[in-house]
N, C-alpha and C positions, 0 to 999 in steps of 0.2 A: 846243206840245211842253211846255212848262213845267209849263204846267197836268197833262198826263197824267204828266208826272216825282216832280210834287209829291203827285199822286192814289198812286203806284205806293207812293212811300214814306209814306206816313202810313199804306196798309193795313198796310207790311209791319212796322211800330211798333207799329199796334193788336194784329197777330197776337204776336208780340215778349210783348207786355202779358199778352194772354193766358194764352201757356204761362207766363208767372210766376209767374201769378198759380194755375195749373190744378197746379203742380209743388210743392207743399211743399217739396222737397227738392232745389232747386237743383244743389248738388253733391253729388256720386253719393258721393266718398270721406267725407262727414259724413250718415250716416243719420237721419232723424230719430229720439227714444228711441222712440216706439210701434213701431214697425218693427225693432228691435233690442234683445235680451237680449244681457249680458255673465255670464260664470264666470269668474273667476278662482282659480284649483288655487296652494295654497302650502304652504309647511311642511315637513315630512321626512317621506319614504318609503320603504320598503325596495326592494329588487330583487324583482321578481316580482309588485309590486303592483297593482293598479287603479284607476283612478279612473272615476267615473259620470258623467253627465251624464244626467237624465231630468225632466220635465212636471214643473211643480212645486217643483223644488228650492228650501227655504229660503234666506233669506238670511244667516244663522248656521251653515248646514254647515261644520263642521272641514272644513279645508283650502279652503278658499271665502276668499276679502276680503271680508263683506260689505258693505260699503258699495261696491262694482262692483256688485251682483245688485239686477236691478230685482225688483220684489215678485212675489208668483207668480201677481197676474191679468195678467201681462203674458205668461206664458207662455202660449199657446192652442194645442197640436198635440203628439201623443204624440212623443216623438224613436223616431222608424222612418226605417227606410230608402226610406220610401213617403213620406215628410213632405217627409224633408233629406237632400243629399247634401253632401257634405265638400270646402269649397274652400279658396285659399289659404292654404293650411300653408307656413308659415314659422316653421323651426326655427335659434335663435342663438347654441345652445349643448347640444353633445351629443347630438345627437341620435342617436347608439348607442346610448344608455338607452333609446331607445323600441322595443318592440316593432310596435307597429302601433292603429290606431282600426280599431273594429268595431260594429258596431250590432248589436245583441241586440235584435230583433223581436219573439220572446217575450218578454220583460221589457220593453221599452217604453224603450231604454237605449240611450247610446251607451257603448263599453268601451274606455280608453285603456290598452292596458296595456304595462307596461316589461318591462326583458330580465331575464329572472332570471342577472345576473350578480354570485356569490357573491365573486368576487374582489375588491371593491372595498375598498381599504386603506384610503381617505378618501373621505369625499362628494363626491357631484360632483353638478352644479349641471345638471336638463334645464329649457330656456328654450324657448319657442314660444309661437305661435298659429296658431290654422286658424278657418275659417268654418261653423257647420251652416247651408247656403242654403237655407230654404223652397223647394217646390216644390209644384206641384199648391193643392189647394184642401182640403186635408186639415184646416184649423184649425176652432174655434169657430167657427158660425154658417158654414162651409161657406166659409172664407176660406185668403188664402194663409197658411202658419205662419208665425213671425217667426223671422225670419234669428237667427241665436245665435251669438256670439262668445266662443270658448274660451281664455282666455291660461293659459300652465303656467309655472312659476317655482319647481319644488319642489327639495329635496336628497336625492339619490338616497345611500343608506347601508344597511351591515349595523346594525343593534344590537349593543350589546355588553353583556356579561353575563359576572360572575367567575365561573370555576369551580375550586371549590380539591383541592388533593390529597393523596390519604389512603398516606401512604407505608408503612402497615402492610397494603395490600391486604386490608382486611378489610369495606372498603365498597363495594356494586354502588348502581351509581346505576339507578334503573328508568325504564324509557319512561314511566309512566304516575304520578301520585302518587296519595294514598290516595283521591281524590275521579272518580279517572279521568277526568282531565284533563292532558294532556300535558305532560311535561317537554322533549320536544323542541321547541324555537320555530322557528318560522321567520323567517328572513330577523336570524337570531340569529348572532353570531359570539361563540363560548366564549374566554376569556383565560384559563387554567389560572394558578394563582396558589400558594405555599406557603402551610401554612397557620399563620396566627398567632394564638395563643392569645388575641390582644384583639380579635379579632373577635367579637362578642359572636352567643353561638346556635349557635358550633361543635360544645359540647360535646354538641348536641345529636342530634348527627348522625354523630360520630366518636368512634371511642375509640384515644386516641394520647398516649402519654406527650409532656413535653417537650421527650424529647430527638429527637423528630421533628420538633419544630415549626418546623428550619431548612434540611429537606430544596430541593434543587431541582429535585428532580425525584419523580415519584410511578408508581403503578400507577395505571390507571384501566380500572375494570370497567363497561361499561354495557351494559345491553340495548337493544335497536330496537324502532320499531314492529311489525316482525314477533316475536313472542313465543318463537320458538325459537330466533331468534340472540342471542347475545353474543356482545360482542370486548371485546380486552383487549389496551393497550397500554400502554407507560410514555409521560407526559405531562411535559414539560419547564418550567419557570418560563417565564411570558410568551409559550408559545406559543400561537398564535391559532387556532383553528381551528373552521369551518362545519360542525357536525355533522348538517344536519338529514335525513332522511331518510324514506321513506313508501311503502308497501304499496300503492300506486294503480295497478289493470291497466297495463298494453303493450297495449292496445287493435289494434295493427298487429299484434305478432306474435301474440296471442290467433286473430287471422285467418288467420294465416301458419300455426299448427297446428289450423285449427278440425275438421280432419278424424281426428285424434288422438284427440279424444273422452276427453280429460287434464283434469284438474283442476290447474289451472295457477297459482300466484299468485308475485308480486312481491315485492323490497326493493330499494328506491333510494336512493343517496345525492346528491342532487341536485346537490351542488358537487364531488364526485369528490374530498374533502380528501386529499390529500398529508401522511400525517404523517412525525415525525423520526424513530422507530424502526418497525419492522416489526410490524407487529398481528397477533394471533390471534383467528380467528374461528371460531366454532363455534355449527355450523346442529344444533340438537338434533333433528333429523326423522327421520322411520320409516327403517331400515335401506333397506329396499325404496323407498325415493323417490329421487327425482334432484334432485342442484342442480347449477344452472349458474350459469357468469359468463357477464353480457352484454356486448358492449364494441361499441361501433358500430352498434347496435341488432341486430346477430347473437348467437348464442350461440357463444363461443368457444371454451371447455373447459367441462370436468367436474371437481366438487370431489367429490375420494377419500373415501370411508368410513375413519375409524380405529378398530381393534378397542380400543384401548388408552385412549383417553376415551370410546371409546362415540358418535361425534358424526359428521358430516362437520367435518373441516379444512383449514381455507385462511390460511395467512402473506401477507400482502400490504401493502403502502406504504402504497399507494391505494385506499382505498375508493368502491365502485363499485354495480354493479346487479347484482342476482342474480333467479335464475329458480330457481321451486319446483315439480318436477310428478309426480305420480306414477306417470309412465310417461316410458320412453325418448324424447325428443326427440331429431330429430339435430344435429349439430353443423358450425360453418358452416363455412366454408373459410377462412377467418383462423387460421390454429394458431399453434405458438411461443407461445400466450401462459402458458404454467408457472411462468416466470420471477417469485415472490414481488417481488420487490425493485424487477423494472422496473417495477410497478404495471398491469402488463396481465393480472394475474387480479382488477381492481378488488374491493379490499375491501368487505366489507358493513359493514352496517349497523351503525352507530356513533350511538350518539343523543346524547344533550346532555342538557344541563342541568343539573349535578351541584349540590349544596344550598350555598343560601346565590345565589340567580340573582336577581343586581341588572339588569335590562331598563332600557337608557337611553330613547330616546325613543318615542315611539307614530306610529304611521304618520298624516300628515295629509292624508285621503283624505275622499270623501264617498263612502258608503254605501250603496245601494238593497236591503237586504235582500227 
Protein backbone atom coordinates (compact mmCIF):
# COMPACT_ATOMS: atom_id res chain seq x y z
CA UNK A 1 0.00 0.00 0.00
CA UNK A 2 2.82 2.39 0.87
CA UNK A 3 4.45 1.69 -2.51
CA UNK A 4 1.23 2.57 -4.31
CA UNK A 5 0.92 5.82 -2.34
CA UNK A 6 4.52 6.77 -3.08
CA UNK A 7 3.98 6.12 -6.78
CA UNK A 8 0.89 8.37 -6.82
CA UNK A 9 2.80 11.18 -5.08
CA UNK A 10 5.68 10.88 -7.54
CA UNK A 11 3.33 11.11 -10.51
CA UNK A 12 1.63 14.18 -9.01
CA UNK A 13 5.02 15.87 -8.47
CA UNK A 14 6.09 15.20 -12.06
CA UNK A 15 2.81 16.65 -13.38
CA UNK A 16 3.27 19.78 -11.28
CA UNK A 17 6.86 20.24 -12.51
CA UNK A 18 5.78 19.77 -16.11
CA UNK A 19 3.03 22.42 -15.75
CA UNK A 20 5.43 24.94 -14.25
CA UNK A 21 7.95 24.33 -17.01
CA UNK A 22 5.41 24.65 -19.84
CA UNK A 23 3.72 27.75 -18.39
CA UNK A 24 6.11 30.74 -18.62
CA UNK A 25 3.73 32.89 -16.59
CA UNK A 26 2.48 31.00 -13.53
CA UNK A 27 1.20 34.27 -12.03
CA UNK A 28 -1.62 35.55 -14.26
CA UNK A 29 -1.51 38.93 -12.54
CA UNK A 30 1.97 39.56 -13.95
CA UNK A 31 1.91 38.76 -17.68
CA UNK A 32 5.24 38.33 -19.42
CA UNK A 33 6.49 41.31 -21.40
CA UNK A 34 6.13 39.75 -24.82
CA UNK A 35 2.41 39.19 -24.22
CA UNK A 36 1.53 42.77 -23.31
CA UNK A 37 1.99 46.37 -24.40
CA UNK A 38 1.68 49.42 -22.15
CA UNK A 39 0.52 52.86 -23.24
CA UNK A 40 0.43 55.79 -20.80
CA UNK A 41 -1.37 59.04 -21.62
CA UNK A 42 -0.41 62.14 -19.65
CA UNK A 43 -0.18 65.91 -19.94
CA UNK A 44 -2.85 68.55 -20.51
CA UNK A 45 -5.90 68.07 -22.73
CA UNK A 46 -9.06 70.04 -23.36
CA UNK A 47 -12.75 69.20 -22.98
CA UNK A 48 -13.99 67.31 -26.03
CA UNK A 49 -10.49 66.16 -27.01
CA UNK A 50 -9.83 62.62 -28.17
CA UNK A 51 -6.94 60.25 -27.45
CA UNK A 52 -6.04 57.47 -29.89
CA UNK A 53 -4.52 54.01 -29.55
CA UNK A 54 -3.34 52.47 -32.83
CA UNK A 55 -0.96 49.81 -34.09
CA UNK A 56 2.72 50.76 -34.04
CA UNK A 57 2.36 53.89 -31.91
CA UNK A 58 5.90 55.30 -31.50
CA UNK A 59 7.22 55.44 -27.97
CA UNK A 60 7.81 59.19 -28.06
CA UNK A 61 4.34 60.39 -29.04
CA UNK A 62 3.03 63.51 -27.27
CA UNK A 63 0.80 62.60 -24.38
CA UNK A 64 2.43 59.28 -23.61
CA UNK A 65 5.20 58.17 -21.32
CA UNK A 66 8.03 57.08 -23.60
CA UNK A 67 9.58 54.84 -20.97
CA UNK A 68 6.39 52.82 -20.59
CA UNK A 69 5.90 51.91 -24.24
CA UNK A 70 7.40 48.83 -25.78
CA UNK A 71 8.91 49.35 -29.21
CA UNK A 72 6.82 49.15 -32.37
CA UNK A 73 7.89 45.56 -33.02
CA UNK A 74 5.78 44.45 -30.06
CA UNK A 75 2.55 45.55 -31.79
CA UNK A 76 1.24 42.60 -33.72
CA UNK A 77 -2.35 43.52 -34.66
CA UNK A 78 -4.49 46.42 -35.85
CA UNK A 79 -6.57 47.98 -33.08
CA UNK A 80 -10.09 46.95 -34.11
CA UNK A 81 -13.13 45.44 -32.45
CA UNK A 82 -12.37 42.20 -34.29
CA UNK A 83 -8.97 41.87 -32.64
CA UNK A 84 -9.62 43.35 -29.20
CA UNK A 85 -12.21 43.72 -26.49
CA UNK A 86 -12.19 46.33 -23.70
CA UNK A 87 -11.86 44.81 -20.24
CA UNK A 88 -10.77 45.63 -16.66
CA UNK A 89 -11.83 49.28 -16.65
CA UNK A 90 -10.88 51.03 -13.41
CA UNK A 91 -11.27 54.80 -13.08
CA UNK A 92 -9.88 56.31 -9.91
CA UNK A 93 -10.40 60.05 -10.51
CA UNK A 94 -13.18 62.04 -12.22
CA UNK A 95 -14.69 59.38 -14.46
CA UNK A 96 -17.39 61.94 -15.27
CA UNK A 97 -14.86 63.65 -17.58
CA UNK A 98 -14.89 60.59 -19.84
CA UNK A 99 -17.42 60.40 -22.67
CA UNK A 100 -16.56 56.83 -23.63
CA UNK A 101 -14.27 54.35 -25.38
CA UNK A 102 -15.04 53.48 -28.98
CA UNK A 103 -13.38 51.41 -31.70
CA UNK A 104 -13.00 53.14 -35.06
CA UNK A 105 -12.60 50.09 -37.26
CA UNK A 106 -12.36 52.17 -40.44
CA UNK A 107 -9.17 53.80 -39.14
CA UNK A 108 -7.92 50.84 -37.09
CA UNK A 109 -7.81 52.65 -33.79
CA UNK A 110 -9.44 53.02 -30.40
CA UNK A 111 -10.81 56.47 -29.62
CA UNK A 112 -10.88 57.68 -26.01
CA UNK A 113 -13.42 60.51 -25.97
CA UNK A 114 -13.64 63.26 -23.36
CA UNK A 115 -16.85 65.14 -22.58
CA UNK A 116 -17.36 68.64 -23.94
CA UNK A 117 -17.63 70.19 -20.49
CA UNK A 118 -16.60 73.80 -21.00
CA UNK A 119 -17.78 74.90 -17.55
CA UNK A 120 -14.49 73.82 -15.97
CA UNK A 121 -13.04 76.79 -14.12
CA UNK A 122 -10.00 74.83 -12.99
CA UNK A 123 -8.37 71.76 -14.58
CA UNK A 124 -9.44 68.36 -13.26
CA UNK A 125 -7.44 65.14 -13.41
CA UNK A 126 -8.86 62.11 -15.21
CA UNK A 127 -7.09 59.00 -13.97
CA UNK A 128 -7.68 55.33 -14.69
CA UNK A 129 -6.76 52.34 -16.79
CA UNK A 130 -8.23 49.57 -18.90
CA UNK A 131 -7.03 46.62 -20.96
CA UNK A 132 -7.43 45.93 -24.65
CA UNK A 133 -7.56 42.15 -24.50
CA UNK A 134 -6.53 40.32 -27.66
CA UNK A 135 -8.95 37.81 -29.09
CA UNK A 136 -8.91 35.36 -31.97
CA UNK A 137 -5.90 35.05 -34.27
CA UNK A 138 -5.72 38.42 -35.95
CA UNK A 139 -2.09 39.15 -35.22
CA UNK A 140 1.03 38.79 -37.31
CA UNK A 141 1.63 35.21 -38.38
CA UNK A 142 -1.99 34.41 -37.52
CA UNK A 143 -1.25 34.72 -33.80
CA UNK A 144 -3.35 36.06 -30.97
CA UNK A 145 -3.13 39.89 -30.68
CA UNK A 146 -0.94 41.16 -27.86
CA UNK A 147 -2.80 42.58 -24.85
CA UNK A 148 -2.51 46.35 -24.36
CA UNK A 149 -2.83 48.03 -20.96
CA UNK A 150 -3.81 51.69 -21.39
CA UNK A 151 -3.22 54.07 -18.46
CA UNK A 152 -4.61 57.60 -18.46
CA UNK A 153 -3.53 60.39 -16.14
CA UNK A 154 -4.37 63.65 -17.88
CA UNK A 155 -5.31 67.12 -16.72
CA UNK A 156 -8.53 68.24 -18.43
CA UNK A 157 -9.17 71.95 -18.66
CA UNK A 158 -9.86 74.86 -20.96
CA UNK A 159 -6.98 76.85 -22.33
CA UNK A 160 -6.96 80.58 -21.52
CA UNK A 161 -6.39 83.55 -23.81
CA UNK A 162 -6.51 87.29 -23.31
CA UNK A 163 -9.10 89.40 -25.16
CA UNK A 164 -8.63 93.15 -25.13
CA UNK A 165 -11.60 95.51 -24.94
CA UNK A 166 -11.95 98.43 -27.33
CA UNK A 167 -14.06 101.14 -25.72
CA UNK A 168 -14.13 103.16 -28.96
CA UNK A 169 -16.43 100.57 -30.53
CA UNK A 170 -14.49 100.87 -33.77
CA UNK A 171 -12.99 97.43 -33.95
CA UNK A 172 -14.64 94.25 -35.18
CA UNK A 173 -13.11 90.89 -34.45
CA UNK A 174 -13.38 88.64 -37.51
CA UNK A 175 -14.11 84.94 -37.45
CA UNK A 176 -11.11 84.30 -39.72
CA UNK A 177 -7.71 85.93 -40.01
CA UNK A 178 -6.04 87.01 -43.26
CA UNK A 179 -4.80 83.46 -43.85
CA UNK A 180 -8.27 82.00 -43.50
CA UNK A 181 -7.48 80.44 -40.13
CA UNK A 182 -10.12 80.55 -37.44
CA UNK A 183 -9.79 83.04 -34.61
CA UNK A 184 -12.43 80.99 -32.84
CA UNK A 185 -10.42 78.53 -30.80
CA UNK A 186 -11.79 75.24 -29.60
CA UNK A 187 -11.16 74.58 -25.88
CA UNK A 188 -10.17 78.20 -25.26
CA UNK A 189 -11.75 80.54 -22.72
CA UNK A 190 -11.30 84.26 -23.39
CA UNK A 191 -10.67 86.59 -20.50
CA UNK A 192 -11.47 90.22 -21.24
CA UNK A 193 -8.95 92.80 -20.17
CA UNK A 194 -8.85 96.56 -20.42
CA UNK A 195 -6.50 98.05 -22.97
CA UNK A 196 -3.02 98.64 -21.57
CA UNK A 197 -0.75 100.96 -23.53
CA UNK A 198 2.23 99.01 -22.20
CA UNK A 199 1.18 95.96 -24.19
CA UNK A 200 3.37 95.68 -27.25
CA UNK A 201 1.66 95.76 -30.59
CA UNK A 202 -1.79 96.87 -29.45
CA UNK A 203 -1.52 100.05 -31.50
CA UNK A 204 -1.50 97.82 -34.58
CA UNK A 205 -5.00 96.61 -33.75
CA UNK A 206 -6.83 99.55 -32.19
CA UNK A 207 -7.28 103.27 -32.56
CA UNK A 208 -7.71 104.58 -29.06
CA UNK A 209 -6.54 107.60 -27.07
CA UNK A 210 -4.88 107.39 -23.69
CA UNK A 211 -8.17 108.41 -22.06
CA UNK A 212 -9.62 105.05 -23.01
CA UNK A 213 -6.90 102.89 -21.57
CA UNK A 214 -8.35 102.60 -18.07
CA UNK A 215 -11.91 101.53 -18.88
CA UNK A 216 -13.34 98.58 -16.96
CA UNK A 217 -15.60 97.56 -19.85
CA UNK A 218 -15.97 97.96 -23.57
CA UNK A 219 -18.12 96.96 -26.52
CA UNK A 220 -17.19 93.69 -28.19
CA UNK A 221 -18.23 93.17 -31.81
CA UNK A 222 -17.75 89.61 -33.00
CA UNK A 223 -18.35 87.90 -36.28
CA UNK A 224 -19.22 84.23 -36.01
CA UNK A 225 -18.31 81.24 -38.14
CA UNK A 226 -21.53 81.94 -39.99
CA UNK A 227 -20.44 84.86 -42.15
CA UNK A 228 -23.90 86.50 -42.04
CA UNK A 229 -24.13 86.65 -38.24
CA UNK A 230 -22.70 89.34 -35.98
CA UNK A 231 -22.92 89.61 -32.20
CA UNK A 232 -22.43 92.81 -30.19
CA UNK A 233 -22.26 92.94 -26.40
CA UNK A 234 -20.60 94.78 -23.54
CA UNK A 235 -17.61 92.91 -22.16
CA UNK A 236 -16.39 93.54 -18.64
CA UNK A 237 -12.86 93.39 -17.29
CA UNK A 238 -11.92 89.87 -16.12
CA UNK A 239 -15.09 88.35 -17.57
CA UNK A 240 -14.31 84.87 -18.90
CA UNK A 241 -16.29 83.38 -21.80
CA UNK A 242 -16.01 80.27 -23.91
CA UNK A 243 -17.07 81.61 -27.30
CA UNK A 244 -16.37 78.71 -29.64
CA UNK A 245 -19.10 78.30 -32.25
CA UNK A 246 -19.46 76.08 -35.30
CA UNK A 247 -21.64 75.64 -38.36
CA UNK A 248 -21.74 71.84 -38.37
CA UNK A 249 -25.02 70.31 -39.47
CA UNK A 250 -27.49 68.87 -36.99
CA UNK A 251 -28.11 65.53 -38.70
CA UNK A 252 -31.13 64.65 -36.54
CA UNK A 253 -32.90 67.87 -37.46
CA UNK A 254 -32.03 67.50 -41.15
CA UNK A 255 -33.64 64.06 -41.14
CA UNK A 256 -36.67 65.41 -39.30
CA UNK A 257 -37.32 68.00 -42.02
CA UNK A 258 -36.09 65.97 -44.99
CA UNK A 259 -39.47 66.14 -46.72
CA UNK A 260 -39.44 69.96 -46.66
CA UNK A 261 -36.77 70.05 -49.38
CA UNK A 262 -35.29 73.09 -47.65
CA UNK A 263 -31.77 74.49 -47.66
CA UNK A 264 -30.98 74.35 -43.92
CA UNK A 265 -27.80 75.55 -42.22
CA UNK A 266 -26.80 75.96 -38.57
CA UNK A 267 -24.85 78.03 -36.06
CA UNK A 268 -24.13 76.56 -32.63
CA UNK A 269 -22.39 77.88 -29.54
CA UNK A 270 -21.26 74.60 -28.01
CA UNK A 271 -21.08 75.85 -24.40
CA UNK A 272 -24.18 78.09 -24.41
CA UNK A 273 -22.21 80.92 -22.75
CA UNK A 274 -24.18 83.34 -20.59
CA UNK A 275 -23.07 86.97 -20.81
CA UNK A 276 -23.06 89.63 -18.13
CA UNK A 277 -25.07 91.93 -20.39
CA UNK A 278 -27.68 91.35 -23.07
CA UNK A 279 -26.22 90.84 -26.51
CA UNK A 280 -27.61 92.02 -29.84
CA UNK A 281 -27.42 89.37 -32.54
CA UNK A 282 -27.86 90.43 -36.14
CA UNK A 283 -28.55 87.80 -38.79
CA UNK A 284 -27.91 89.39 -42.18
CA UNK A 285 -29.90 86.82 -44.12
CA UNK A 286 -32.25 87.35 -47.06
CA UNK A 287 -35.53 88.84 -45.84
CA UNK A 288 -37.48 85.98 -47.39
CA UNK A 289 -35.54 83.37 -45.41
CA UNK A 290 -36.26 82.08 -41.91
CA UNK A 291 -34.15 82.21 -38.75
CA UNK A 292 -35.00 79.99 -35.80
CA UNK A 293 -33.79 79.37 -32.25
CA UNK A 294 -32.99 75.73 -31.54
CA UNK A 295 -33.53 74.63 -27.93
CA UNK A 296 -33.35 71.10 -26.51
CA UNK A 297 -33.22 69.67 -30.01
CA UNK A 298 -36.41 71.44 -31.12
CA UNK A 299 -37.11 74.66 -32.99
CA UNK A 300 -38.59 76.78 -30.22
CA UNK A 301 -39.13 80.18 -31.83
CA UNK A 302 -38.56 82.25 -34.96
CA UNK A 303 -36.44 85.40 -35.02
CA UNK A 304 -38.24 88.46 -36.42
CA UNK A 305 -37.08 90.73 -39.22
CA UNK A 306 -36.22 94.31 -38.18
CA UNK A 307 -36.97 96.92 -40.84
CA UNK A 308 -34.85 99.62 -39.17
CA UNK A 309 -31.69 97.48 -39.22
CA UNK A 310 -32.55 95.46 -42.33
CA UNK A 311 -31.71 92.13 -40.69
CA UNK A 312 -33.17 89.50 -38.40
CA UNK A 313 -32.62 90.85 -34.89
CA UNK A 314 -32.41 88.98 -31.59
CA UNK A 315 -31.47 90.10 -28.08
CA UNK A 316 -30.40 87.52 -25.51
CA UNK A 317 -28.08 86.83 -22.60
CA UNK A 318 -27.28 83.24 -23.50
CA UNK A 319 -25.70 82.28 -26.80
CA UNK A 320 -27.17 79.08 -28.14
CA UNK A 321 -28.08 77.30 -31.37
CA UNK A 322 -29.68 78.71 -34.51
CA UNK A 323 -31.22 77.31 -37.67
CA UNK A 324 -31.40 79.06 -41.04
CA UNK A 325 -33.78 77.89 -43.76
CA UNK A 326 -35.01 79.14 -47.13
CA UNK A 327 -38.40 77.60 -46.34
CA UNK A 328 -40.68 77.79 -43.31
CA UNK A 329 -40.22 75.02 -40.73
CA UNK A 330 -42.76 74.04 -38.04
CA UNK A 331 -42.18 75.39 -34.57
CA UNK A 332 -41.85 72.89 -31.71
CA UNK A 333 -44.29 72.67 -28.83
CA UNK A 334 -42.00 74.42 -26.34
CA UNK A 335 -43.34 77.94 -26.69
CA UNK A 336 -42.83 81.01 -24.46
CA UNK A 337 -39.17 81.21 -25.37
CA UNK A 338 -39.17 84.82 -26.44
CA UNK A 339 -37.91 86.61 -23.35
CA UNK A 340 -34.34 87.58 -24.25
CA UNK A 341 -33.25 88.00 -20.63
CA UNK A 342 -34.20 84.45 -19.68
CA UNK A 343 -31.72 82.99 -22.10
CA UNK A 344 -34.49 80.91 -23.66
CA UNK A 345 -33.85 82.53 -27.00
CA UNK A 346 -30.30 81.33 -26.84
CA UNK A 347 -28.19 83.84 -28.63
CA UNK A 348 -26.26 83.15 -31.67
CA UNK A 349 -22.84 83.19 -32.81
CA UNK A 350 -20.27 85.08 -31.06
CA UNK A 351 -16.88 84.28 -32.11
CA UNK A 352 -13.72 84.55 -30.35
CA UNK A 353 -10.23 85.52 -30.30
CA UNK A 354 -9.57 89.13 -30.12
CA UNK A 355 -6.33 90.71 -31.17
CA UNK A 356 -3.39 89.65 -29.06
CA UNK A 357 -4.45 86.14 -28.15
CA UNK A 358 -2.15 84.14 -25.92
CA UNK A 359 -2.90 80.45 -25.84
CA UNK A 360 -1.78 78.62 -22.78
CA UNK A 361 -0.94 74.97 -23.22
CA UNK A 362 -1.36 72.50 -26.04
CA UNK A 363 -3.31 69.30 -25.63
CA UNK A 364 -1.11 66.32 -25.01
CA UNK A 365 -2.62 63.65 -27.12
CA UNK A 366 -1.45 61.03 -29.48
CA UNK A 367 -3.06 61.77 -32.79
CA UNK A 368 -3.44 59.58 -35.81
CA UNK A 369 -4.27 61.69 -38.81
